[in-house]
C-alpha positions as CSV (number, residue, x, y, z in Angstrom):
1,M,74.4,160.7,53.0
2,I,75.3,159.1,56.5
3,F,74.2,155.5,57.3
4,E,74.3,154.3,60.9
5,Y,74.9,150.4,61.7
6,D,76.4,148.1,64.1
7,Y,78.2,146.2,61.9
8,L,79.8,147.5,58.6
9,V,81.1,144.5,56.4
10,I,83.6,145.8,53.7
11,G,83.8,142.8,51.1
12,S,81.4,139.9,50.2
13,G,83.5,136.8,49.8
14,I,83.4,133.9,52.1
15,A,84.7,135.7,55.1
16,G,82.6,138.7,55.1
17,M,79.4,137.0,54.0
18,S,79.8,134.1,56.7
19,F,80.6,137.0,59.6
20,A,77.4,139.1,58.6
21,L,75.2,135.9,58.8
22,K,76.5,134.9,62.2
23,V,75.9,138.5,63.4
24,A,72.8,139.4,61.9
25,R,69.9,139.0,64.3
26,E,67.1,141.3,65.7
27,G,68.1,144.4,67.1
28,K,71.4,144.2,65.2
29,R,71.6,145.4,61.8
30,V,74.4,144.8,59.3
31,A,75.9,146.7,56.2
32,L,77.6,144.5,53.3
33,V,79.6,146.5,51.0
34,C,81.0,145.1,48.2
35,K,82.7,147.3,44.8
36,T,81.1,145.3,42.0
37,S,78.4,142.6,42.9
38,L,78.1,139.9,45.6
39,E,79.2,137.3,42.8
40,E,82.4,138.8,42.1
41,A,85.2,137.8,44.6
42,N,88.0,135.5,44.9
43,T,85.9,132.4,46.8
44,A,84.0,132.2,43.5
45,L,87.2,131.3,41.9
46,A,88.6,128.6,44.2
47,Q,88.4,125.5,42.4
48,G,90.0,123.0,44.8
49,G,88.3,123.0,48.2
50,V,87.9,123.2,51.9
51,A,90.7,121.6,54.2
52,S,89.2,119.8,57.2
53,V,89.9,116.7,58.9
54,T,86.7,114.4,58.2
55,N,88.1,110.5,58.0
56,L,89.4,109.8,61.5
57,E,90.2,106.6,60.2
58,L,92.9,107.7,58.3
59,D,93.6,111.2,59.3
60,D,94.0,113.1,62.2
61,F,94.1,116.9,63.5
62,E,97.9,116.2,64.2
63,K,98.8,115.3,60.6
64,H,97.0,118.6,59.3
65,I,98.9,120.5,61.8
66,H,102.0,119.5,60.9
67,D,101.4,119.6,57.1
68,T,100.4,123.1,57.7
69,M,103.5,123.9,59.4
70,V,105.6,122.2,57.1
71,A,104.3,124.1,54.0
72,G,104.6,127.2,55.9
73,D,108.1,126.7,56.3
74,W,107.6,126.6,60.3
75,L,107.0,130.5,60.1
76,S,103.1,129.9,61.1
77,D,101.7,130.7,64.3
78,P,101.2,127.1,66.2
79,K,97.9,129.1,67.9
80,A,96.3,130.0,65.0
81,V,97.0,126.6,63.1
82,E,95.6,124.5,65.6
83,K,92.6,127.2,65.9
84,V,92.0,126.6,62.2
85,V,92.4,122.7,62.1
86,K,90.2,122.0,65.2
87,G,87.8,124.4,64.4
88,A,87.1,123.2,60.9
89,P,84.9,120.2,61.0
90,E,82.3,122.4,63.0
91,Q,82.4,125.2,60.2
92,I,82.1,122.6,57.2
93,R,78.7,121.6,59.2
94,Q,77.9,124.9,59.4
95,L,78.6,125.7,55.7
96,I,76.5,122.3,54.8
97,E,73.5,124.3,57.1
98,W,74.0,127.2,54.6
99,G,73.1,125.1,51.5
100,V,76.8,124.2,50.9
101,N,76.7,120.9,48.6
102,F,80.2,118.8,49.0
103,D,80.6,115.7,46.6
104,K,79.7,112.4,48.3
105,K,80.5,108.4,47.4
106,E,78.0,106.6,46.8
107,D,78.3,105.5,50.4
108,G,77.3,108.8,51.8
109,S,80.9,109.7,52.8
110,F,82.9,112.2,51.5
111,D,84.7,112.2,48.1
112,L,87.8,113.8,49.4
113,H,90.9,115.0,47.4
114,R,94.4,115.3,48.0
115,E,96.6,117.9,47.2
116,G,100.3,119.5,47.1
117,G,101.8,119.3,50.6
118,H,98.7,117.1,52.3
119,S,99.6,113.9,53.9
120,E,95.9,112.5,53.6
121,F,92.8,112.8,51.3
122,R,91.2,115.7,53.5
123,I,89.8,118.0,50.4
124,L,86.1,118.4,50.6
125,H,85.0,119.8,47.1
126,H,82.1,120.1,44.5
127,A,83.5,119.1,41.5
128,D,85.9,121.9,40.3
129,N,84.2,124.6,41.4
130,T,83.9,124.3,45.2
131,G,84.5,128.5,45.5
132,F,81.2,129.2,43.3
133,E,79.4,126.8,45.1
134,I,79.8,128.5,48.8
135,Q,79.7,131.5,47.0
136,E,76.2,131.0,45.4
137,S,74.8,129.1,49.2
138,L,75.9,132.2,50.9
139,I,74.5,135.1,48.5
140,K,71.2,133.2,48.7
141,A,71.3,133.1,52.5
142,V,72.3,136.9,52.6
143,R,70.1,138.2,50.2
144,Q,67.4,136.1,52.5
145,N,68.2,137.6,55.4
146,P,66.4,140.8,56.6
147,Y,68.7,142.3,58.9
148,I,71.7,142.3,56.4
149,D,71.2,145.6,53.9
150,V,73.5,145.0,50.7
151,F,75.3,147.8,49.0
152,E,76.6,146.6,45.9
153,H,78.9,148.7,43.5
154,N,79.8,150.8,46.7
155,F,83.7,150.9,47.3
156,A,85.0,151.7,50.5
157,I,87.9,154.4,50.0
158,E,89.0,155.0,53.8
159,I,88.1,153.9,57.6
160,I,87.4,156.7,59.5
161,T,89.7,156.9,62.9
162,Q,90.6,159.9,65.3
163,H,92.7,161.0,62.3
164,H,89.5,162.1,60.6
165,L,88.2,164.0,63.8
166,G,91.5,166.3,64.1
167,K,93.6,164.4,66.1
168,I,97.5,163.5,65.4
169,V,97.4,159.4,64.9
170,T,100.8,157.6,64.1
171,R,101.9,154.1,64.4
172,R,102.9,154.4,67.7
173,T,99.4,156.0,69.0
174,P,98.1,153.1,71.3
175,D,94.5,153.8,71.1
176,I,93.2,154.3,67.3
177,T,90.0,153.4,67.0
178,C,87.8,152.7,63.8
179,F,84.4,154.3,63.8
180,G,83.4,153.2,60.2
181,A,83.9,154.3,56.7
182,Y,83.9,156.6,53.9
183,V,82.7,154.7,51.1
184,L,82.2,155.7,47.4
185,D,78.3,155.0,45.5
186,I,80.0,154.3,42.3
187,N,77.2,154.7,40.3
188,A,76.0,158.2,41.7
189,G,79.4,159.4,42.1
190,V,79.2,161.0,45.8
191,V,81.2,159.4,48.8
192,N,78.8,158.5,51.9
193,T,79.5,158.0,55.4
194,F,78.8,154.6,57.2
195,L,79.4,155.0,60.8
196,S,79.6,151.6,62.5
197,K,80.2,150.3,66.4
198,I,82.2,147.3,64.6
199,T,84.1,147.3,61.2
200,V,85.0,144.1,59.2
201,M,87.6,144.3,56.4
202,A,87.0,141.2,54.2
203,T,88.6,142.8,51.0
204,G,90.5,139.8,49.4
205,G,93.8,139.5,48.4
206,V,96.3,141.6,46.2
207,G,96.8,139.9,42.6
208,A,95.3,142.7,40.7
209,V,99.1,144.1,41.8
210,Y,100.5,142.1,39.5
211,Q,100.2,141.6,35.7
212,T,99.7,137.9,35.9
213,T,97.1,136.9,38.4
214,T,94.2,134.2,38.8
215,N,92.5,136.6,41.3
216,P,89.3,138.7,40.0
217,L,90.7,142.2,38.8
218,V,88.5,143.7,42.2
219,A,91.5,142.3,44.5
220,T,93.6,145.6,44.1
221,G,94.3,145.2,48.2
222,D,92.1,147.7,48.8
223,G,91.2,146.9,52.5
224,I,95.4,146.3,53.4
225,A,95.8,149.8,51.7
226,M,93.3,151.6,54.0
227,V,94.4,150.1,57.1
228,Y,98.1,150.7,56.8
229,R,97.2,154.2,56.0
230,A,95.2,154.6,59.1
231,K,98.2,153.2,60.9
232,G,97.2,149.7,61.4
233,T,99.4,146.9,61.7
234,V,100.4,145.1,58.2
235,S,102.7,141.7,58.0
236,D,103.9,139.1,56.3
237,M,103.5,140.7,52.9
238,E,106.6,139.3,51.1
239,F,104.6,136.2,51.1
240,I,103.0,136.3,47.8
241,Q,101.8,132.7,46.6
242,F,102.0,132.3,43.2
243,H,100.2,129.4,41.4
244,P,102.7,127.0,39.9
245,T,99.5,126.3,37.1
246,A,97.8,128.9,35.8
247,L,96.5,128.1,32.2
248,Y,98.8,129.9,29.6
249,H,96.8,131.9,27.2
250,P,98.4,135.2,26.6
251,G,95.9,138.2,26.7
252,D,93.5,136.5,29.3
253,R,93.4,138.5,32.6
254,P,92.6,137.3,35.1
255,S,94.4,133.8,34.2
256,F,91.9,130.4,34.6
257,L,93.3,128.3,37.2
258,I,94.3,124.6,36.6
259,T,93.2,123.7,40.4
260,E,96.4,121.9,42.2
261,A,93.9,119.1,42.8
262,M,94.7,117.8,39.2
263,R,98.1,117.2,40.1
264,G,96.5,115.3,43.2
265,Y,94.6,113.5,40.6
266,G,97.5,112.6,39.0
267,A,98.3,115.2,36.4
268,V,102.2,115.1,35.7
269,L,104.4,118.2,34.6
270,R,106.8,118.3,31.6
271,N,108.6,120.9,29.8
272,L,108.1,121.9,26.4
273,R,109.9,119.0,24.7
274,G,107.5,116.4,26.9
275,E,110.4,115.5,29.6
276,E,109.3,115.4,33.1
277,F,111.4,117.6,35.2
278,M,109.8,117.8,39.0
279,H,112.3,114.8,40.3
280,K,115.4,117.8,39.3
281,Y,113.6,119.7,42.3
282,D,111.6,117.8,44.9
283,P,111.1,114.1,45.7
284,R,107.3,114.8,46.2
285,L,107.7,115.4,42.7
286,S,104.2,117.3,41.1
287,L,102.7,116.8,44.7
288,A,105.6,119.3,46.1
289,P,104.1,122.5,48.2
290,R,103.2,125.5,45.7
291,D,106.6,127.2,46.4
292,I,108.5,124.5,45.3
293,V,106.6,123.6,42.0
294,A,106.5,127.6,41.3
295,R,110.0,127.9,41.2
296,A,110.9,125.0,39.6
297,I,108.4,125.7,36.8
298,D,110.0,129.2,36.8
299,S,113.7,127.5,36.6
300,E,112.7,125.4,33.6
301,M,111.2,128.3,31.7
302,K,114.6,130.4,32.0
303,L,116.6,127.5,31.7
304,N,115.1,126.6,28.0
305,G,113.7,130.1,27.0
306,D,110.0,129.0,27.4
307,D,107.2,130.8,28.2
308,H,105.0,128.1,30.0
309,V,105.3,124.6,30.6
310,Y,102.7,121.3,30.4
311,L,100.3,120.0,32.8
312,D,99.7,116.3,31.1
313,V,96.6,114.4,32.2
314,T,96.4,112.0,29.1
315,H,96.9,109.2,31.1
316,K,94.0,109.1,33.0
317,D,90.6,107.4,32.4
318,P,89.1,110.2,30.1
319,E,85.7,109.9,31.6
320,E,86.8,110.4,35.3
321,T,88.9,113.6,34.3
322,K,85.8,115.2,32.6
323,K,83.9,114.2,36.0
324,H,86.4,115.6,38.2
325,F,87.1,118.5,36.2
326,P,84.1,119.5,34.0
327,N,84.8,123.4,34.0
328,I,88.7,122.6,33.3
329,Y,87.6,120.3,30.3
330,A,85.0,122.7,29.1
331,K,87.3,125.9,29.4
332,C,90.5,124.2,28.0
333,L,88.2,122.5,25.0
334,S,86.5,126.4,24.2
335,L,90.6,127.1,23.0
336,G,91.1,123.9,21.0
337,I,92.8,121.8,23.8
338,D,91.0,118.5,24.8
339,I,92.8,117.6,28.1
340,T,92.1,114.0,27.8
341,K,94.3,113.9,24.8
342,D,96.5,117.1,24.8
343,Y,98.8,118.6,27.2
344,I,97.8,121.4,28.9
345,P,99.9,125.0,28.8
346,V,100.5,126.4,32.1
347,A,102.5,128.9,33.6
348,P,102.9,130.6,37.3
349,A,100.7,133.7,38.0
350,A,100.1,135.5,41.7
351,H,97.3,133.8,43.4
352,Y,97.6,134.2,46.8
353,L,98.6,136.7,49.9
354,C,99.9,134.9,52.8
355,G,100.0,138.1,54.8
356,G,98.1,141.2,55.3
357,I,96.1,143.0,58.2
358,R,97.8,141.6,61.7
359,V,95.2,140.1,63.9
360,D,94.6,138.4,66.7
361,L,92.7,135.1,67.5
362,N,89.5,137.1,67.5
363,G,90.3,138.6,64.3
364,E,90.6,141.6,65.9
365,S,93.5,144.4,64.2
366,S,95.8,146.7,66.0
367,I,92.8,149.1,65.2
368,K,90.3,148.9,68.1
369,H,86.6,147.9,66.4
370,L,88.2,147.1,63.4
371,Y,88.4,143.2,62.6
372,A,90.0,141.6,59.0
373,L,88.7,138.4,58.3
374,G,90.0,136.2,54.8
375,E,92.6,137.0,52.4
376,C,93.4,140.6,53.6
377,S,94.0,139.3,56.9
378,C,97.2,137.9,58.3
379,T,96.3,135.3,61.1
380,G,99.8,133.7,61.5
381,L,98.2,130.3,60.0
382,H,99.9,130.5,56.7
383,G,103.5,131.3,57.6
384,G,105.6,131.3,54.8
385,N,103.3,129.6,52.1
386,R,99.8,128.5,52.4
387,L,98.6,125.2,52.4
388,A,96.7,124.3,49.5
389,S,92.9,124.6,50.5
390,N,93.6,126.2,53.7
391,S,91.9,129.5,53.0
392,L,88.6,129.1,52.9
393,I,88.7,127.1,56.0
394,E,90.4,129.8,57.7
395,A,88.1,132.4,56.8
396,V,85.3,130.6,58.4
397,V,86.6,129.6,61.1
398,Y,88.1,133.0,62.0
399,A,84.7,134.6,61.1
400,D,82.9,132.5,63.7
401,A,85.8,133.5,66.5
402,A,85.4,137.4,65.3
403,A,81.4,136.9,65.5
404,G,81.4,135.7,68.7
405,H,83.8,138.3,70.2
406,A,82.3,141.5,68.2
407,S,79.1,140.1,69.4
408,Q,79.9,140.9,72.9
409,E,81.9,143.9,72.1
410,V,78.9,145.6,70.4
411,E,76.9,145.5,73.2
412,H,79.2,148.2,75.3
413,I,80.1,150.5,71.8
414,N,78.6,153.7,71.0
415,L,78.3,154.9,67.8
416,R,80.4,157.9,67.1
417,T,78.3,160.8,65.5
418,D,80.5,163.6,65.7
419,V,82.5,162.6,62.6
420,P,82.9,164.8,59.5
421,Q,81.5,164.0,56.0
422,W,83.7,163.6,53.1
423,N,85.4,166.7,51.9
424,D,86.0,167.2,48.4
425,E,85.6,170.9,48.0
426,G,88.0,172.1,45.3
427,T,88.4,169.3,43.5
428,Q,87.3,168.1,39.7
429,H,86.3,165.3,37.8
430,N,89.6,163.9,36.3
431,E,89.7,164.0,32.9
432,E,92.8,162.5,32.5
433,M,92.2,158.4,32.7
434,V,94.8,157.6,30.7
435,L,97.1,158.6,33.2
436,I,95.7,156.2,35.6
437,T,95.6,153.4,33.1
438,Q,99.1,153.7,32.3
439,S,99.9,154.0,35.9
440,I,98.1,150.6,36.6
441,R,100.2,149.0,33.8
442,E,103.4,150.3,35.0
443,V,102.7,149.0,38.6
444,N,101.7,145.7,37.1
445,Q,105.4,145.4,35.0
446,I,107.0,146.5,38.2
447,M,105.8,144.1,39.9
448,G,106.2,140.9,37.5
449,Y,109.8,142.0,36.5
450,Y,111.3,142.8,39.9
451,V,109.0,141.4,42.6
452,G,108.2,137.9,41.3
453,I,108.7,134.3,42.0
454,V,112.7,135.0,42.4
455,R,113.7,138.5,43.7
456,S,117.2,140.1,44.6
457,N,118.3,143.1,46.5
458,L,118.8,144.7,43.1
459,R,115.1,143.9,41.5
460,L,114.0,145.1,44.6
461,D,116.2,148.8,44.9
462,R,115.1,149.1,41.2
463,A,111.4,148.4,42.0
464,W,111.4,150.9,44.9
465,N,112.8,153.7,42.9
466,R,110.4,153.2,40.3
467,L,107.2,153.1,42.5
468,D,108.5,156.1,44.6
469,I,107.9,158.2,41.0
470,L,104.5,156.7,40.4
471,F,103.5,157.0,44.1
472,E,104.6,160.7,44.2
473,E,102.4,161.3,41.1
474,T,99.2,159.3,42.5
475,E,98.7,161.5,45.8
476,R,99.0,164.8,43.7
477,L,96.5,163.2,41.3
478,F,94.3,161.9,44.1
479,K,94.2,165.1,46.3
480,C,93.0,167.3,43.6
481,S,90.3,164.9,42.1
482,K,86.9,163.7,42.5
483,A,87.0,160.3,44.2
484,S,87.1,157.5,41.8
485,R,87.0,153.7,41.9
486,E,90.0,154.0,39.1
487,I,92.1,156.6,41.2
488,C,91.3,154.8,44.6
489,E,92.5,151.4,43.0
490,L,95.6,152.9,41.6
491,R,96.5,154.3,45.0
492,N,95.7,150.9,46.9
493,I,98.0,148.9,44.4
494,I,101.3,151.2,45.0
495,N,100.2,151.3,48.6
496,V,100.6,147.2,48.7
497,G,103.4,147.2,46.5
498,Y,105.4,149.1,48.5
499,L,104.3,146.8,51.3
500,I,105.3,143.8,49.5
501,M,108.8,145.5,48.7
502,R,109.5,146.8,51.7
503,Q,108.7,143.6,53.9
504,A,110.4,141.6,51.2
505,K,113.8,143.7,51.4
506,E,113.5,143.6,55.2
507,R,113.6,139.5,55.0
508,R,117.3,138.9,54.5
509,E,116.8,135.0,53.9
510,S,114.9,132.6,51.5
511,R,112.3,131.5,53.5
512,G,109.0,129.9,52.2
513,L,107.5,131.9,49.2
514,H,110.4,134.6,49.2
515,Y,112.9,133.4,47.5
516,T,116.1,135.5,46.7
517,I,119.2,134.9,45.0
518,D,121.1,137.4,47.7
519,Y,120.4,135.1,50.5
520,P,120.1,131.1,48.9
521,P,118.4,128.9,51.3
522,H,120.5,126.8,53.2
523,K,120.9,123.3,52.2
524,Q,119.3,121.6,55.4
525,D,116.4,124.0,54.2
526,Q,116.1,122.9,50.4
């Protein structure tokens, strides 16, 4: 079946939905495609909040810009940083108009949190489930919009370019253009053709490439892999942020996140002997940036042979703790941990990708008529390490910029209608699902063992060799199989794993989140 739209948005988190809401209007129709339901996205799991300068008596844009540059190890693009920081207040107002309720004090001012790397209290939040509040508000607005058609349980397989029209496309081809995407209707088992004037990738992160992650398991890097295969530019993939404090409960996948706001609230990290240890690693103690805290925890675990450390909030007022962190309190209590009395077992987990599909200040990728927003994009904001709570605001600021730019572009684009439909002639349904599930486990293990918080050339080479075997096996399987979510996700995590390794091998220094024992940081950088 062939669908024709002005805009095709792939992904249903804060980036994709806010873009859709901004461009959907009379005469312009939007297809919003998500591979499960609108509710399942990284946005819904974001506990901490949204960073924005709102208290001008204590805070200002320059402080937020400086904090972002420091956290990014001065690799951030200053233009992108300024764009997000200065554009944040207006987008906060937009979120409120869409129904998002940020917590306020009795005097009506925002109840602001402070998180690691921030010099001021500037995090707007809704208890400890800010992302869920945003997601629910946007879903309601999207479902009520008559110009947005939602396609749940539809999985984008490939974007359509000149390659599908029989032309040779290489990474040096100057005018690669996107005409839409081939999308698998998971329930029907058929691949449909979505033709669009403008296509937007908003597919989220890559956490499911790792065994231990805080991301929903749909975060298989689909958009990044599709754009890479289409010869688009992908960069900074070596910068994988591991959240320092995921709840340690073996068997849980994804891992439950213990928000950084809890450390901002006063929680203290301790080893299994109950000793504080952050003073050995950074003068900012538990409020150091995430890369430093994650490496410190990793070091303590390896030094002592432990598989986790503790987060201690028992010294804080119990009722205040319950009020600020109701979901964390309930989750831990369900496991027999009363956080007002007991230490919380935590360990680092893959959490956020700072790189992705390279885009300009309008959110447009190197492929014409293709935009990328949210975690799958690389705007340059995060540099070597994302500052806490900068991601949600980045998503809406760039969605706004992309919507403004695309709304002008769409008027001059003709829908390409000579696109062939998906050809699966000669393929068959894959009966060897065990091969796919075992290969996914192998990728997860390879990435966790060799491409984790601390790396080395030897580890990266070993990972490369093992992943290369899986790549060859999977491509052979893909060519002879009917398209399925499982085989496509496996293919995507292998592509993403390759990109992380390759760009990690190319960065011959320890910088930001990329830490290698072969290139230890200079003392002045520590």
